[in-house]
N, C-alpha and C positions, 0 to 999 in steps of 0.2 A: 339544620342542616341551607347555609342562610350560602345560592350560586348564581354568581351575580354574572349578569350577557352584557361584557363591553366590548366598544367599538375598536375594530381590530386598522393596525397598521401597514396601507399596502405593502408586498413585498413589492422593490423595485431588483433590477437586475438577473432572478433567475429563470428558468432558460427547462421548455421543456425536454424531458429527459437527460437533466441532471438529478444523479442518486441522493442530492440535496440540497441542502442552503451557506455558502458561502458567502461571509464579510469578517467588516472590520467590526471590532468586538463593541464599538460606539455605535453600531449602528444596532444588532443585536440587544440593546441593552432601550433602546428610543419606545417609550412605553406601545405595548399592542404588535413591536415589529415577530420577536416571538412568536406568540404566542400566532399571529395569521400564522405561524405554520403550522406550529403541531394542530391547531385547530382542523387545519386544513387538511390534514397528516390524521385526524383522527374521524372528519369527514369522510374523510375518499378512503379508505376501508370499509369504511361499512356501518360506523359508530363504535363507541370507546364497550356498551353493555354487557358487564357479564364476565366483558374478557378477563386477560391477564398477560401485561406488558411490560419488558424487559427498557430498563432505564443509568444511563451509565455513563462515565467522559470519562477523558484525559488529563481532567487538575488544571487547565486554564483556567484561567480567568472568567471571572465570570461563573462560568461551571456551576461552582455547590449554588449559589442566588438564581440557573435557569431552571435545575432541577429540581424547587424548591415549585417553582411556577408549572413543572409539566405536570405533579406528585398533586396540587392542586386544583390545575385541567383531569388529569385525568380522572378524580374522584369527582370531580363533576363532572361530568362526560360516561360515568357509570362503572367503571375498569372493576371490576373486582379484587383486583389482585394488581400489584402493582414489584416487582422483582427491582433492586435496585444495589446497584456494589456499596462496601462500605466507603466512607466521609466523598460518596458521590463518585468516587474514578474504577473504570471499569476501559480495561485495552478494547481498541476494538474484535481483533478474535478471540479474547475470553466473552465480549457482549452472544457472538456466535456460535461461541462455544453456549454458555443457560439459556442461548434461544432454544437451542436444538435442543441440550437434555431437560429444561421442565419444560418443554410444546407451547413458550407461550407463542402467543398472537401477536408475536415481532417483538422491535427495541424499536429508541430514539437511542442513538452515542451523538455523544456531546465534544465535538473535534472539528479540529482547521489542518486535520494532519499532520504535515509536516516543515507549516507554517508559524509561525512567530507569533507568540501571544503575550501576555499584557494589558492593562486598557489603550495603549494604540495600538495594541495585536487586532493579529484575528479571531474568530470565529468561526461556528459552526456545526448542526449538524443536519441527519438524515434518516432515515425510518429504512431501516430489516424488516425483509417479514418472515413467516414466522419460518422459512428452513433455515434463516441463520444467516440469509445470503443479500447486498444492498435487493434495489429494490427494482423490480424490471420494468422498462417504460410505459406498458403504459400503468406501468398502480403511478410511476410519480408523471406524466402526464394528468393522472387525474389532482395528481394530490398541485401539481401547475394550474390545473382547472378550474379549482377549488377555490386557491388564494386569492385571484382575481374579483373575486364574487362572495365571497366567505363575509359578511357582516359584522360579525358579532362570533365571541368569544365568550367559553363559558368557563365561570371556575370557581372554588368554595373559598370564606371567606375562614380564612384560619389561618394557624400560626403554624410556622416552618416546624417539619420532620427529625427528630431528631436517628443522625448520616455515621453515628461518631461510633457502634460499638451494633453487633448481629446482634439480629432478631426479631421483629416482629412488633405495628404497629397502627394505628386507625385512624384514618382518616375519613371523617363521613364512613359514608358504608364500605368501603375501601381498604384494603388492608396491605397497608407495606413491608414486604418484609426486607429489610439486610443485610444484605449477607455476603462470604470475601470472596468474593473473585478467586484469589490466587491458589484456592484449595480443590475448586472446577476445575482452572486451566491445569492447576498439572499433575490431576489424578487423568487430564487423556493424556498430555508426556507419556507420565509414566505408564501407559501402558505402548504408544509408539516406538519410546524407545531404549534400550539397554542398558537402563538405568546403571547394575553391578559393575559392566565396562569403562564407562565414565567414571565412577567411583576410583577403578582403577587407574584410569592412566590421570588423574589428580593425584591421585598417591604417592605414583613414580617421581612424580618432584613437576610433571606436564606443569606450564604457566602461562595462562589467562587475564586481560583486560578486558573488561564487558563495562558501555559506557551507556549509559539509560539517559546522559542528558536535562538530570535532572527532565525526565517527562516519567508517566505511566507507566513504563515495564523497569521502571527498580524498583516495587516492592517485589513482582513476580520474577524478576533474575536473580536480588538477591534469598528468596528463599528457594529456589530453587538449586542455582550453583552454589554459592555456600553453602544454605544450613542445612542440605538435604544430598548431595553432592561433594562435599566434602572441599571446593574450596574453599583459597583461604579469605580468613576478612581482607577485601577490599577491594577482591575481584571486581567486583561491581564499581563502578567511577559514576561520582556526578547519580546516586543511586536516593534522592533525596526524589522524591515530587514538585516540584513549584510553578504555580499559578505565571509566570511565567517565563517559565522553564530555565530559571536562574539568568537571564538576557540571553541564552542563546537563541538559535537557529534550530530548530528540534531533526535537521534533515539528513541521517544516516553516508556520508559521504564524502568524500576524499578532504573537500571545501568544508563546508558548516563542521564535520569531525575532525579535521588539522591535528588538533594538539593528539587523539590515539594512533593517525596517520605518522605522521612524528616523530612516537614511541615507539610504533615496531619493524621503520627504515634506520633507527638506531642500531650496533650492537649491543648485541646482548639483552634487545628485543623481547619480547614476550613468547613462549610458538603462538600463541595463536591473540587476538583483539576476536571483538565484534562489536555492533551496535546499534541500537532502534530509538524509531523515530521515536513522534508525539505524542500518536496511539496503538506503537506498539505492533503496528503492523509493517514497518521496511527493516532489512533489516544493510550490514556492511559486513561483510564477512575481508581479515582481512590475518596471516599467516608473515610469521619472519619477513620482513625484506618481498612483502607480497601482496598485493592488492585483488579482492577477484575480481571481477565484474558479475553483474544482474545474473547478466546473461550463460559465462562457463557455471557462476555457480548453480545452476537451474542444469544446467549439460549433467556439471558430475555428485549431483545430488539424485539423478535420477539413473548413470551410469553404474550408484554405486549404493541404489534401496534396498539390494538385500541385504546388506546389513545391519539393515535397522529390523526389530522384530517384527513394527508396525508393517512394514514394505516386506518381508519375506517369503510372500507367493506373487510378487512380482507387479508390472503397474501396467493399469490397464490402457494407460493412454499416458501421452506430456499435450501439455498444453499453454501456448506462449503469445503476449501479446504480437501483434505484427513490428512493432517496433524495434522488441528483444532479437539479439539474433539467431542465426540455423541451428547455431551451436548443438539446443537442444533437440530440434533436428535430425539431426547425424546419430545422435543417440541411439532416440525411436528407430529410427531406420534400426540401425548393428541390429534391438533386441528381438525389430518384428513387429513393433507395436503403432498403432498411428499415432501422428504431432497433427496437434494444429494451432492453428494460424488465427486469432479472433483478433478485433480491435482493441484498445489500448479500451480497460474497465476491467473490476473486476464479479461484475453479475456477469459478465457471458460468459465467466469460466463456471456459473453456475447454472450451466444448464447442461456444458458437457457433466459435470462432477452426477447430477444429478441422478443420472442416466448413466451411469458408473463407463460413461467415454474415456472420461484423462483421474488417474488419481492425482497426478503432481504439474503445479502447472508454476506459470512466473507473466513474473514483468521487467522489462529493463528498468525501471523505476524503481530498484532494490522489493524490492513485491511477492514475496516467495509461496506456496501453500500446496496443499492435499486434503484429504475430503473429511476430515477429520470437522474440519469447519467452512465455512462459506465466505470467509476470506482471505485472507493475510496474513501469513503470523510471524512474523520477527522471529521470538523467541522458539518457537516451532525451530525456521532454521540453523540457529545458534548448538542448538543442541541435533540437527541431527546432523548438521558437520560434526560437531563432537564427535557423535555416535561414529561418523567415516573413524573417525584421526585413532580415538579407544583400538575399531578393534584391527584398520587398520598399520596401524604407531608409523604413521611416516609423518614430514612435514604437510603442510600446505602447499611450498611450494612440490616437493617433491608430487602429492599425488595431481595437480595445474602438469606438472610438465608429462608427467606418466598419460593422464587424458588428454596432452596434445599429439603423443606419439605417439598415439594408438587408433581418438578421434581427428586430429588433424588441428590449426588453427584461428579459431573465427578474431583475429583481429576487431575492433568492436571501442568504441566514443562514445559519450554525448555530450554535442554541446549548447549550453542551456542559455541563451539572449536573452536576461532578464526585464524587465522593466520598460520592455520595447513600447512604442505607440502602437496603440492595438486596430487604430486605422491605416497602418503603417502596413505592419506583419499580415492585416487578414488583406490588404488588394497588392503583398507581399504571395500567398499562398494564387488567391488567385490569377494574378499574374500565370503562375506554374500551371494552374487548372488549366489556363486559354490558351498554357504553346506543349503540352501535352503529347500533342500529335505531331507537333515539332520536331521534337529532342531526340526521336532512335536518329544515329547513322553523324550523330556532333559532338566533335572528338572537341573537347573541353581539359586540354596538356595532356599527358601520356595516356589518360582512359576516352572509350568510344561510348556513347550511350545508344546499349541497348532495347530496349523500354524502360516506358515511361505510363502512370498506372493513379488513378484516386482511389487507394480501395475501396471497397465494400466483402459486406462477409454475411453467408447464409444459414445463417444457424440452422446444424444438422439435425437437431432434434424439436423445437419449437417452425422453424422457418424462417422468423424473422428475417429484415433484413437489416441490413446497418452500413450507407452510405456514406464516404467521402471523410470516410476516416485517418485522411497523410494520404499525400504523395509521394510516392516512390519511386524516383528512379534508378534503372538498376543498366549499370554498366557492363563493355563487355569483360569474358570470364570470372569474372563475383565478382566485383566492391554492389557495393546496397548503401545507396542517401536517404533518407527519409526524410519527411519536413511535417513539422506537426507544430499549433498551435494548444499550448496546455491549458486548461479549465482549472487548475490547482490555485492559482493568485487573485489575487482583492485586486489590485492594483495593475494596471498597465498591461503589458500580453507579456506572454513567455514562450518565444522562436524555441523550439527543440531543434535538434538535427540527429539523425544519429544515421551513421558513420561504419559497416563495417566490411570486413577486406577477410577473405578468409587462406590461406596457406595447411597447403596439403603437411602431411609425417612428415616432405624432405623436404619442407621449407625451413626458410629464416624463424624458427620461433624464439630465439633469444629478442626479438628487433622491442622497440621501444613504441606503445602503443599510435602513439601521435607521429611518432615518423617513421613508422609501417600503412599508419591512413596518412599518410600527406593531400598523397596524388588523390582521394579519395576527397578529406577535406576540400584542396586547393579544386576542386572540378563542383564541388557545392555551392561552395561557396561564390563562383561562377556563375552558372545553372544559375540560383537564388536571384544573386544582386541581393548581398548580405550588407554589405559594404554598403552602399551606396542608397538602398533604398531606407534601411535602417540605421546608416549612420556610424555601426556596431565596423572596429576592425579586426577586435577576436571576442571568444564570447565567456560572460564573466564565470561559469563552474563549466568545466570539466569532468565529465566522471567515463 
């Protein structure tokens, strides 16, 4: 066995505390760049000697070449076994499921989530710990520190491993096991949801479209929805994974999945529709003439959880990211269970799930999940909705209307200002933070500021503290605005503004969300000075 020791290329732009590395594909293709991060992971977790690793990705450009490099590096670092999804494909929730089911020593997931792909697109990689969830800051900080000092990486001189069919191969002293991830994930879904009821729903003439956006979820959705549950052929749209996601932007929101939204708003639309993102961990839910916000989706799933066999015993708690609307909190109060507000990032849900404090978790960025894995799970959310629809035999609109009538409605929207100058966006937030004490009592249009803060979080399990997680502006009565910079892009910055207003059951429940939120939108823009500081008169994306 010939193991080479090769100098690495320094990683630029990686920050401590981040769960992985996301850059332009061309950067990852530079000699030694990917290898620096991979070797740093292996070193930071105490080496790979005798360990088992899970590896796979969303199929974007450079995915398979990167996996071949990782396999040869794992072999050179003494791994006993590496589990790889067939053709190198592995959705993020399926990767978490495999890590947990096979009890591997963590895994490397290759994805830039919902970012565009292709040679000119984005690429990413992250390490998940043995629980199946994203690495906590103690681990990511160690990876970061190691990446600054690692001088070489170890790699085996060997040919490519055949990833096209399930089975085992030998690479040096390492066993490479190629497996079918679709079967593993489908098995978990079968245990959680009433597949007989969903089959009966489709047999009754219920119609659906699922847009896989030419990303990794296509094979999973086709196997479960069409092959097992009896949805007609063609229910899954854009189901073949492509290295460039078909030239699209695999973000399941009303802009990038606009064709699906348009379909559902026309006369004669299907009964139900959904979409998932690049690596399969996000979702969008639609009914005929109805868009369901991620915040409302979490609340509805929680309120109806006992209709699904896997949650028939009830929920231990509900957790949401801070920018997500407070709709789920109202459900938790009604059920008499805890509601947790965490920073954005699925790793913060992990400790709650591991401790049994929460059962369902959700983020406003279209991520929902439960304790079955330690990642958000797009297809899981879709099947949960199908289970509810099958049991209640009402439309999506009727279910939402009944929920609002019982719990009130949290009008909610996220405004994204994409590709803005990072320095200008950071200065905007710094200015806001510097004025927090001055804001209460000031009036902006019809709204007066009641309180303002920079969200911080103390983990109830491990006691760790996360500060500077987003500026919150609370207005009198109940409206709220939140300001955060997104860390998911690779060019410029994205300022996200989250806007929320509650109306009880006696209020006007039929308003357009942008109309209902108009005073909050105007006040938020005025307080932050978005138009002046960023030169933007309107957001690029409204969700």
